[in-house]
Backbone as CSV, one residue per row, in Angstrom:
resi,resn,N_x,N_y,N_z,CA_x,CA_y,CA_z,C_x,C_y,C_z
1,MET,-13.214,-17.019,1.181,-12.844,-15.970,2.110,-12.405,-14.735,1.331
2,GLU,-12.333,-13.607,2.034,-11.871,-12.370,1.417,-10.425,-12.120,1.820
3,TRP,-9.595,-11.833,0.809,-8.192,-11.562,1.063,-7.968,-10.062,1.167
4,PRO,-6.975,-9.613,1.918,-6.694,-8.168,1.986,-6.464,-7.590,0.597
5,SER,-6.868,-6.360,0.417,-6.697,-5.698,-0.870,-5.229,-5.701,-1.279
6,GLY,-4.969,-6.142,-2.510,-3.612,-6.159,-3.037,-2.781,-7.350,-2.615
7,PHE,-3.366,-8.322,-1.905,-2.595,-9.459,-1.394,-1.898,-10.208,-2.521
8,PHE,-2.585,-10.362,-3.661,-2.021,-11.154,-4.758,-1.401,-10.287,-5.858
9,ASP,-1.218,-9.002,-5.581,-0.495,-8.140,-6.515,0.997,-8.457,-6.448
10,ARG,1.722,-8.061,-7.491,3.169,-8.265,-7.531,3.865,-6.994,-7.998
11,VAL,5.095,-6.827,-7.612,5.870,-5.674,-8.070,5.998,-5.708,-9.587
12,ASP,6.268,-6.880,-10.122,6.440,-7.068,-11.566,5.246,-7.849,-12.104
13,GLU,4.343,-7.151,-12.744,3.153,-7.794,-13.312,3.329,-8.108,-14.794
14,SER,4.561,-8.049,-15.278,4.818,-8.377,-16.681,4.629,-9.869,-16.918
15,SER,4.670,-10.268,-18.162,4.433,-11.651,-18.560,5.346,-12.624,-17.818
16,ASP,4.758,-13.636,-17.181,5.573,-14.659,-16.513,6.397,-15.470,-17.509
17,PRO,5.838,-15.877,-18.667,6.681,-16.592,-19.636,7.915,-15.786,-20.054
18,TYR,7.789,-14.460,-20.116,8.947,-13.632,-20.455,9.979,-13.670,-19.323
19,PHE,9.520,-13.573,-18.078,10.428,-13.575,-16.926,11.202,-14.880,-16.840
20,TYR,10.525,-15.991,-17.130,11.147,-17.314,-16.981,11.724,-17.852,-18.294
21,ARG,11.854,-17.005,-19.302,12.284,-17.478,-20.622,13.722,-17.984,-20.619
22,THR,14.573,-17.426,-19.755,15.971,-17.841,-19.675,16.114,-18.911,-18.604
23,PRO,16.688,-20.066,-18.941,16.822,-21.126,-17.928,17.761,-20.701,-16.805
24,ARG,17.420,-21.121,-15.596,18.246,-20.853,-14.416,18.632,-22.206,-13.817
25,PHE,19.815,-22.666,-14.139,20.261,-23.966,-13.640,20.974,-23.784,-12.302
26,VAL,20.175,-23.342,-11.323,20.671,-23.140,-9.966,19.657,-23.770,-9.007
27,THR,20.110,-24.034,-7.781,19.177,-24.456,-6.733,18.834,-23.237,-5.889
28,HIS,17.597,-23.146,-5.472,17.113,-21.935,-4.808,17.116,-22.053,-3.288
29,ILE,17.555,-23.178,-2.762,17.758,-23.359,-1.334,19.059,-24.126,-1.140
30,ASP,19.617,-24.061,0.073,20.916,-24.695,0.295,20.770,-26.209,0.477
31,ASP,21.917,-26.878,0.623,21.925,-28.342,0.634,21.137,-28.926,1.806
32,ARG,21.199,-28.285,2.972,20.462,-28.807,4.122,18.956,-28.713,3.890
33,ALA,18.518,-27.605,3.327,17.091,-27.452,3.043,16.650,-28.436,1.965
34,ILE,17.491,-28.646,0.960,17.179,-29.627,-0.085,17.023,-31.017,0.527
35,ALA,17.929,-31.371,1.423,17.838,-32.674,2.085,16.563,-32.783,2.907
36,ALA,16.158,-31.674,3.529,14.938,-31.679,4.340,13.703,-31.907,3.475
37,VAL,13.705,-31.373,2.264,12.602,-31.622,1.338,12.512,-33.114,1.027
38,GLY,13.639,-33.703,0.645,13.653,-35.130,0.336,13.244,-35.987,1.513
39,ASP,13.687,-35.611,2.712,13.309,-36.360,3.914,11.801,-36.310,4.132
40,LEU,11.209,-35.135,3.944,9.764,-35.004,4.156,8.998,-35.852,3.149
41,TYR,9.381,-35.802,1.880,8.713,-36.627,0.875,8.776,-38.106,1.262
42,GLU,9.948,-38.530,1.728,10.126,-39.934,2.086,9.276,-40.296,3.309
43,GLN,9.252,-39.427,4.304,8.478,-39.688,5.507,6.978,-39.764,5.215
44,LEU,6.522,-38.970,4.265,5.103,-38.957,3.912,4.748,-40.027,2.882
45,GLY,5.742,-40.747,2.383,5.479,-41.812,1.428,5.015,-41.321,0.072
46,VAL,5.552,-40.181,-0.372,5.158,-39.631,-1.677,5.784,-40.491,-2.768
47,ASP,4.953,-41.243,-3.483,5.462,-42.168,-4.488,4.333,-42.493,-5.455
48,GLY,4.636,-43.346,-6.429,3.644,-43.712,-7.434,3.660,-42.720,-8.575
49,GLU,2.491,-42.284,-8.987,2.363,-41.274,-10.034,2.254,-39.916,-9.353
50,VAL,3.291,-39.096,-9.499,3.408,-37.854,-8.736,3.536,-36.672,-9.681
51,LEU,2.884,-35.569,-9.314,2.985,-34.305,-10.046,3.855,-33.347,-9.252
52,ASP,4.939,-32.863,-9.873,5.796,-31.838,-9.281,5.400,-30.508,-9.912
53,LEU,4.721,-29.696,-9.127,4.103,-28.467,-9.619,5.093,-27.307,-9.573
54,MET,5.102,-26.478,-10.632,5.993,-25.326,-10.724,7.442,-25.790,-10.571
55,SER,7.786,-26.794,-11.316,9.058,-27.488,-11.178,10.139,-26.840,-12.034
56,SER,11.307,-27.458,-11.993,12.482,-26.919,-12.666,13.375,-28.071,-13.113
57,TRP,14.683,-27.837,-13.108,15.633,-28.852,-13.594,15.975,-29.887,-12.538
58,VAL,15.497,-29.679,-11.307,15.766,-30.640,-10.243,14.518,-30.795,-9.384
59,SER,14.180,-32.050,-9.086,13.166,-32.364,-8.095,13.915,-33.007,-6.923
60,HIS,13.441,-32.771,-5.734,14.260,-33.079,-4.570,13.898,-34.401,-3.891
61,PHE,13.532,-35.402,-4.671,13.241,-36.719,-4.116,14.551,-37.461,-3.837
62,ARG,14.611,-38.116,-2.701,15.777,-38.960,-2.412,15.824,-40.122,-3.393
63,ARG,14.653,-40.692,-3.667,14.483,-41.702,-4.716,13.308,-41.265,-5.574
64,PRO,13.464,-41.191,-6.893,12.377,-40.682,-7.735,11.145,-41.561,-7.656
65,PRO,9.964,-40.964,-7.733,8.735,-41.756,-7.784,8.716,-42.654,-9.020
66,ARG,7.783,-43.575,-9.027,7.672,-44.495,-10.164,7.441,-43.727,-11.468
67,ARG,6.626,-42.681,-11.413,6.356,-41.859,-12.598,6.192,-40.415,-12.130
68,LEU,7.106,-39.544,-12.528,7.109,-38.158,-12.082,6.801,-37.226,-13.248
69,THR,5.712,-36.493,-13.142,5.363,-35.459,-14.113,5.779,-34.113,-13.550
70,VAL,6.618,-33.392,-14.293,7.059,-32.066,-13.847,6.372,-31.009,-14.715
71,LEU,5.774,-30.028,-14.046,5.087,-28.940,-14.723,5.772,-27.643,-14.323
72,GLY,6.196,-26.872,-15.320,6.900,-25.633,-15.016,6.828,-24.658,-16.170
73,MET,7.696,-23.635,-16.099,7.609,-22.534,-17.048,8.705,-22.555,-18.126
74,ASN,9.784,-23.303,-17.898,10.901,-23.250,-18.832,11.206,-24.644,-19.377
75,ARG,11.077,-24.799,-20.671,11.260,-26.100,-21.301,12.664,-26.648,-21.091
76,GLU,13.691,-25.815,-21.199,15.057,-26.309,-21.053,15.297,-26.845,-19.644
77,GLU,14.775,-26.155,-18.642,14.941,-26.617,-17.272,14.243,-27.965,-17.071
78,LEU,13.015,-28.078,-17.560,12.269,-29.324,-17.393,12.951,-30.475,-18.127
79,ASP,13.453,-30.204,-19.320,14.126,-31.246,-20.095,15.385,-31.752,-19.391
80,ALA,15.993,-30.906,-18.555,17.219,-31.287,-17.862,16.957,-32.013,-16.548
81,ASN,15.690,-32.160,-16.169,15.355,-32.808,-14.895,15.523,-34.326,-15.020
82,PRO,16.519,-34.923,-14.362,16.798,-36.342,-14.565,15.774,-37.272,-13.921
83,GLN,14.967,-36.767,-12.977,13.990,-37.616,-12.308,12.642,-37.632,-13.027
84,ALA,12.465,-36.745,-13.998,11.167,-36.593,-14.658,10.896,-37.696,-15.670
85,THR,9.639,-38.108,-15.715,9.156,-39.031,-16.740,8.400,-38.270,-17.818
86,VAL,7.594,-37.285,-17.381,6.789,-36.466,-18.288,7.065,-35.005,-17.962
87,ARG,7.176,-34.165,-19.006,7.479,-32.749,-18.822,6.413,-31.906,-19.514
88,VAL,5.861,-30.929,-18.771,4.762,-30.110,-19.289,5.050,-28.645,-18.987
89,VAL,5.035,-27.801,-20.021,5.166,-26.356,-19.838,3.764,-25.773,-19.699
90,HIS,3.530,-25.070,-18.597,2.190,-24.540,-18.335,2.298,-23.380,-17.356
91,ASP,1.588,-22.279,-17.644,1.578,-21.081,-16.812,0.337,-21.104,-15.919
92,LEU,0.509,-21.435,-14.650,-0.625,-21.548,-13.739,-1.242,-20.194,-13.400
93,ASN,-0.479,-19.127,-13.492,-1.068,-17.821,-13.212,-1.987,-17.365,-14.338
94,ALA,-1.700,-17.790,-15.543,-2.578,-17.475,-16.669,-3.710,-18.485,-16.792
95,HIS,-3.424,-19.751,-16.434,-4.400,-20.837,-16.596,-4.362,-21.727,-15.356
96,PRO,-5.130,-21.400,-14.305,-5.072,-22.175,-13.062,-5.575,-23.610,-13.187
97,THR,-6.304,-23.907,-14.257,-6.775,-25.279,-14.464,-5.637,-26.124,-15.012
98,LEU,-5.395,-27.264,-14.376,-4.282,-28.125,-14.763,-4.608,-28.938,-16.017
99,PRO,-3.646,-29.139,-16.902,-3.901,-29.832,-18.172,-3.815,-31.355,-18.031
100,PHE,-4.554,-31.891,-17.056,-4.540,-33.325,-16.805,-5.959,-33.812,-16.531
101,PRO,-6.237,-35.086,-16.799,-7.556,-35.639,-16.489,-7.725,-35.855,-14.997
102,ALA,-8.949,-36.096,-14.584,-9.237,-36.387,-13.182,-8.522,-37.657,-12.742
103,ASP,-8.112,-37.668,-11.469,-7.514,-38.853,-10.847,-6.249,-39.326,-11.572
104,ALA,-5.450,-38.382,-12.049,-4.241,-38.736,-12.803,-3.055,-39.055,-11.901
105,PHE,-3.080,-38.590,-10.625,-1.891,-38.690,-9.782,-2.228,-39.242,-8.395
106,ASP,-1.229,-39.895,-7.821,-1.342,-40.366,-6.438,-1.022,-39.261,-5.444
107,ALA,-0.208,-38.303,-5.848,0.223,-37.228,-4.958,0.740,-36.068,-5.796
108,ALA,0.896,-34.918,-5.151,1.477,-33.749,-5.803,2.383,-33.035,-4.810
109,VAL,3.389,-32.358,-5.342,4.303,-31.574,-4.521,4.535,-30.227,-5.195
110,CYS,4.927,-29.252,-4.389,5.292,-27.923,-4.905,6.410,-27.404,-4.012
111,CYS,7.600,-27.243,-4.577,8.780,-26.876,-3.791,9.211,-25.443,-4.116
112,VAL,9.269,-24.611,-3.103,9.720,-23.209,-3.137,9.122,-22.415,-4.299
113,SER,7.822,-22.623,-4.550,7.180,-21.894,-5.647,5.774,-21.421,-5.326
114,VAL,5.194,-21.865,-4.229,3.805,-21.508,-3.930,3.644,-19.999,-3.769
115,ASP,4.720,-19.297,-3.418,4.671,-17.849,-3.205,4.433,-17.061,-4.488
116,TYR,4.546,-17.710,-5.647,4.357,-17.009,-6.924,2.945,-17.157,-7.486
117,LEU,2.107,-17.960,-6.852,0.760,-18.180,-7.376,-0.130,-16.971,-7.122
118,THR,-0.759,-16.476,-8.172,-1.676,-15.345,-8.034,-3.131,-15.796,-7.875
119,ALA,-3.406,-17.068,-8.142,-4.741,-17.640,-7.928,-4.580,-18.990,-7.227
120,PRO,-3.979,-19.007,-6.044,-3.629,-20.284,-5.410,-4.833,-21.136,-5.038
121,VAL,-5.925,-20.521,-4.619,-7.082,-21.324,-4.214,-7.649,-22.084,-5.409
122,GLU,-7.690,-21.428,-6.566,-8.161,-22.102,-7.770,-7.242,-23.267,-8.133
123,VAL,-5.941,-23.070,-7.988,-4.987,-24.141,-8.282,-5.142,-25.287,-7.286
124,PHE,-5.254,-24.966,-5.990,-5.402,-26.004,-4.978,-6.701,-26.782,-5.192
125,LEU,-7.748,-26.082,-5.598,-9.019,-26.751,-5.860,-8.898,-27.698,-7.045
126,ASP,-8.260,-27.253,-8.129,-8.147,-28.125,-9.291,-7.180,-29.268,-9.030
127,LEU,-6.208,-29.057,-8.156,-5.325,-30.160,-7.776,-6.114,-31.306,-7.152
128,SER,-7.161,-30.979,-6.410,-7.960,-32.040,-5.795,-8.759,-32.815,-6.834
129,ARG,-8.852,-32.271,-8.047,-9.482,-33.007,-9.148,-8.515,-34.020,-9.738
130,VAL,-7.250,-33.625,-9.901,-6.292,-34.494,-10.591,-5.558,-35.449,-9.643
131,VAL,-5.563,-35.153,-8.328,-4.996,-36.069,-7.333,-6.099,-36.988,-6.833
132,ARG,-5.813,-38.260,-6.757,-6.824,-39.237,-6.353,-7.232,-39.035,-4.897
133,PRO,-8.470,-39.396,-4.552,-8.922,-39.259,-3.164,-7.961,-39.946,-2.199
134,GLY,-7.639,-39.251,-1.124,-6.686,-39.757,-0.153,-5.255,-39.387,-0.444
135,GLY,-4.987,-38.876,-1.651,-3.630,-38.491,-2.024,-3.169,-37.242,-1.306
136,THR,-1.867,-37.055,-1.267,-1.246,-35.955,-0.524,-0.797,-34.848,-1.469
137,PHE,-0.942,-33.593,-1.011,-0.322,-32.454,-1.680,0.597,-31.794,-0.664
138,VAL,1.898,-31.733,-1.010,2.920,-31.233,-0.098,3.523,-29.949,-0.657
139,CYS,3.429,-28.862,0.103,4.079,-27.604,-0.255,5.261,-27.377,0.678
140,THR,6.433,-27.120,0.125,7.603,-26.745,0.910,8.099,-25.391,0.433
141,PHE,8.655,-24.618,1.361,9.095,-23.271,0.999,10.120,-22.776,2.003
142,SER,10.867,-21.768,1.603,11.879,-21.136,2.437,11.619,-19.640,2.432
143,ASN,12.646,-18.858,2.741,12.494,-17.399,2.680,13.259,-16.804,1.512
144,ARG,13.741,-17.659,0.616,14.414,-17.186,-0.578,13.419,-17.173,-1.731
145,LEU,13.482,-16.128,-2.562,12.484,-15.978,-3.619,12.913,-14.893,-4.595
146,PHE,12.166,-14.784,-5.695,12.280,-13.640,-6.600,11.303,-12.582,-6.075
147,PRO,11.763,-11.528,-5.407,10.843,-10.622,-4.729,9.900,-9.871,-5.655
148,THR,10.289,-9.677,-6.902,9.401,-8.940,-7.800,8.249,-9.796,-8.316
149,LYS,8.376,-11.138,-8.185,7.342,-12.035,-8.708,6.512,-12.698,-7.612
150,ALA,6.962,-12.659,-6.375,6.153,-13.187,-5.272,4.990,-12.240,-4.995
151,VAL,3.862,-12.779,-4.562,2.711,-11.923,-4.260,3.013,-11.086,-3.012
152,ARG,2.406,-9.912,-2.944,2.736,-8.964,-1.878,2.435,-9.526,-0.494
153,GLY,1.341,-10.262,-0.379,0.993,-10.820,0.919,2.077,-11.726,1.459
154,TRP,2.770,-12.422,0.580,3.869,-13.297,0.989,5.068,-12.477,1.429
155,LEU,5.367,-11.411,0.719,6.531,-10.586,1.035,6.415,-9.964,2.414
156,TYR,5.203,-9.597,2.818,5.010,-8.920,4.093,4.854,-9.878,5.264
157,ALA,4.804,-11.176,5.002,4.582,-12.168,6.057,5.905,-12.654,6.644
158,THR,5.853,-13.094,7.903,7.009,-13.750,8.513,7.064,-15.204,8.050
159,ASP,8.141,-15.903,8.378,8.248,-17.319,8.016,7.073,-18.114,8.571
160,GLU,6.731,-17.873,9.836,5.638,-18.613,10.453,4.298,-18.208,9.841
161,ASP,4.134,-16.921,9.535,2.899,-16.458,8.899,2.692,-17.157,7.557
162,ARG,3.777,-17.392,6.840,3.667,-18.010,5.515,3.125,-19.425,5.608
163,SER,3.462,-20.139,6.663,2.885,-21.472,6.861,1.374,-21.364,6.998
164,GLU,0.912,-20.362,7.711,-0.529,-20.177,7.879,-1.178,-19.737,6.573
165,VAL,-0.469,-18.951,5.758,-1.007,-18.555,4.453,-1.276,-19.789,3.601
166,VAL,-0.300,-20.699,3.525,-0.478,-21.903,2.718,-1.592,-22.769,3.300
167,ALA,-1.638,-22.884,4.626,-2.715,-23.646,5.256,-4.075,-23.054,4.904
168,THR,-4.141,-21.740,4.821,-5.402,-21.086,4.464,-5.786,-21.367,3.015
169,TYR,-4.804,-21.475,2.119,-5.109,-21.872,0.742,-5.803,-23.234,0.721
170,PHE,-5.260,-24.189,1.478,-5.880,-25.519,1.550,-7.313,-25.418,2.064
171,ARG,-7.504,-24.671,3.156,-8.833,-24.576,3.751,-9.822,-23.882,2.807
172,ALA,-9.350,-22.840,2.125,-10.234,-22.095,1.236,-10.658,-22.926,0.034
173,ALA,-9.790,-23.831,-0.419,-10.168,-24.707,-1.534,-11.320,-25.614,-1.130
174,GLY,-11.347,-26.040,0.126,-12.484,-26.784,0.651,-12.522,-28.251,0.316
175,THR,-11.474,-28.780,-0.294,-11.477,-30.188,-0.689,-10.329,-30.967,-0.069
176,TRP,-9.633,-30.354,0.883,-8.474,-30.980,1.514,-8.718,-31.130,3.007
177,SER,-8.039,-32.103,3.608,-8.098,-32.264,5.053,-7.473,-31.051,5.740
178,GLU,-7.665,-30.965,7.045,-7.010,-29.894,7.794,-5.504,-30.011,7.586
179,PRO,-4.855,-28.947,7.082,-3.431,-29.039,6.749,-2.551,-29.208,7.975
180,LEU,-1.438,-29.889,7.759,-0.425,-30.110,8.775,0.793,-29.269,8.438
181,VAL,1.431,-28.714,9.465,2.520,-27.761,9.279,3.743,-28.244,10.045
182,ARG,4.918,-28.119,9.422,6.151,-28.504,10.099,7.288,-27.582,9.669
183,ARG,8.077,-27.164,10.651,9.380,-26.570,10.321,10.340,-27.731,10.144
184,CYS,10.939,-27.864,8.972,11.718,-29.057,8.623,13.208,-28.893,8.858
185,THR,13.663,-27.697,9.183,15.052,-27.463,9.567,15.055,-26.898,10.980
186,PRO,16.136,-27.101,11.749,16.172,-26.618,13.134,15.998,-25.101,13.219
187,LEU,15.400,-24.659,14.322,15.080,-23.244,14.492,16.306,-22.355,14.388
188,HIS,17.412,-22.772,14.966,18.606,-21.926,15.001,19.668,-22.357,13.981
189,ASP,19.266,-23.141,13.004,20.188,-23.542,11.952,20.600,-22.298,11.154
190,PRO,21.896,-22.117,10.871,22.328,-20.911,10.157,21.966,-20.906,8.675
191,GLY,21.531,-22.034,8.145,21.209,-22.104,6.720,19.792,-21.664,6.417
192,ASP,19.337,-22.013,5.213,17.994,-21.631,4.793,16.948,-22.384,5.619
193,PRO,15.934,-21.690,6.123,14.842,-22.391,6.799,13.986,-23.131,5.779
194,LEU,13.399,-24.234,6.176,12.548,-24.995,5.272,11.282,-25.380,6.031
195,PHE,10.135,-25.046,5.457,8.840,-25.327,6.052,8.032,-26.224,5.128
196,GLY,7.218,-27.055,5.711,6.334,-27.906,4.930,4.900,-27.773,5.414
197,VAL,3.972,-27.713,4.463,2.538,-27.728,4.759,1.911,-28.736,3.809
198,TRP,1.135,-29.676,4.345,0.535,-30.682,3.487,-0.848,-31.060,3.988
199,ALA,-1.612,-31.665,3.084,-2.964,-32.115,3.419,-3.322,-33.274,2.503
200,PHE,-4.439,-33.930,2.837,-4.882,-35.115,2.108,-6.185,-34.799,1.376
201,ASN,-6.314,-35.344,0.187,-7.457,-35.046,-0.661,-8.716,-35.734,-0.125
202,HIS,-9.698,-34.936,0.266,-10.964,-35.464,0.767,-12.089,-35.287,-0.239
203,ARG,-11.722,-35.003,-1.464,-12.718,-34.850,-2.521,-13.379,-36.184,-2.810
204,ASP,-14.678,-36.179,-3.033,-15.431,-37.384,-3.386,-15.134,-37.724,-4.844
205,ALA,-14.653,-38.929,-5.093,-14.294,-39.326,-6.453,-15.455,-39.161,-7.421
206,SER,-16.670,-39.362,-6.964,-17.821,-39.250,-7.859,-18.039,-37.827,-8.336
207,ALA,-17.476,-36.847,-7.591,-17.688,-35.448,-7.949,-16.954,-35.064,-9.222
208,VAL,-15.952,-35.861,-9.619,-15.207,-35.529,-10.826,-15.309,-36.639,-11.860
209,ALA,-16.332,-37.444,-11.761,-16.489,-38.528,-12.722,-16.634,-37.993,-14.139
210,ASP,-17.179,-36.770,-14.253,-17.354,-36.188,-15.580,-16.216,-35.244,-15.951
211,GLY,-15.155,-35.191,-15.114,-14.003,-34.352,-15.420,-14.141,-32.925,-14.975
212,THR,-15.213,-32.571,-14.252,-15.397,-31.198,-13.815,-14.737,-30.980,-12.470
213,THR,-14.505,-29.706,-12.136,-13.901,-29.370,-10.856,-14.926,-29.536,-9.746
214,PRO,-14.572,-30.180,-8.629,-15.533,-30.415,-7.561,-15.895,-29.148,-6.822
215,GLU,-17.066,-29.137,-6.242,-17.470,-28.027,-5.395,-16.804,-28.178,-4.026
216,ALA,-16.609,-27.039,-3.352,-16.050,-27.081,-2.007,-17.062,-27.686,-1.050
217,ARG,-16.586,-28.336,-0.027,-17.475,-28.950,0.968,-16.767,-28.983,2.306
218,PRO,-17.522,-29.052,3.420,-16.882,-29.107,4.724,-16.050,-30.369,4.857
219,LEU,-14.981,-30.275,5.653,-14.060,-31.393,5.803,-13.823,-31.697,7.263
220,THR,-13.373,-32.894,7.540,-12.892,-33.255,8.865,-11.462,-33.735,8.731
221,ARG,-10.703,-33.603,9.774,-9.308,-34.015,9.764,-9.217,-35.545,9.715
222,PRO,-8.244,-36.101,8.937,-8.133,-37.543,8.836,-7.720,-38.168,10.163
């Protein structure tokens, strides 16, 4: 699809590794929103070998998966993550291809970071290579962010519009089921709102037998 001109531009186009060079040992959503993330993961059965994309010093699982790989921008933050089994520093905006073999994970998650992706469709497409067929990719987000690093299209969207933006990323990748959307905190809750968008990998396993990225194809809802 064609995106509006400037949708993926940012106020600060300087080096992302430079921006994230200093560790930030803070949580970016409040306790209720954090609990809502963990509840959603548990309800969806996110477990086994899991990739936490654009991660930090904390992953919000109520109980850690059997094997959790955290991928992020700051080594100190990743090293401090007590739920992590494997830690990988990788800049997805510079290199949208993930540094993992095909079928490496049972599921993937991305918490309060999807708004920073400048090539999200490429990332979502490659995720369907490294997540096994039938596996889940769960994106959660709020309205708190680094405004200079979020893409402009996200900044101009409402909370509800942002759910549709993420759903469109899934659809544009062409390898995921029709995405499901949920507001995970009550509408009139005074704290941070928390939204979840997720889908299931409908990529044909044979399409990545040689380790290449699969082509997009029409999908049906599970």
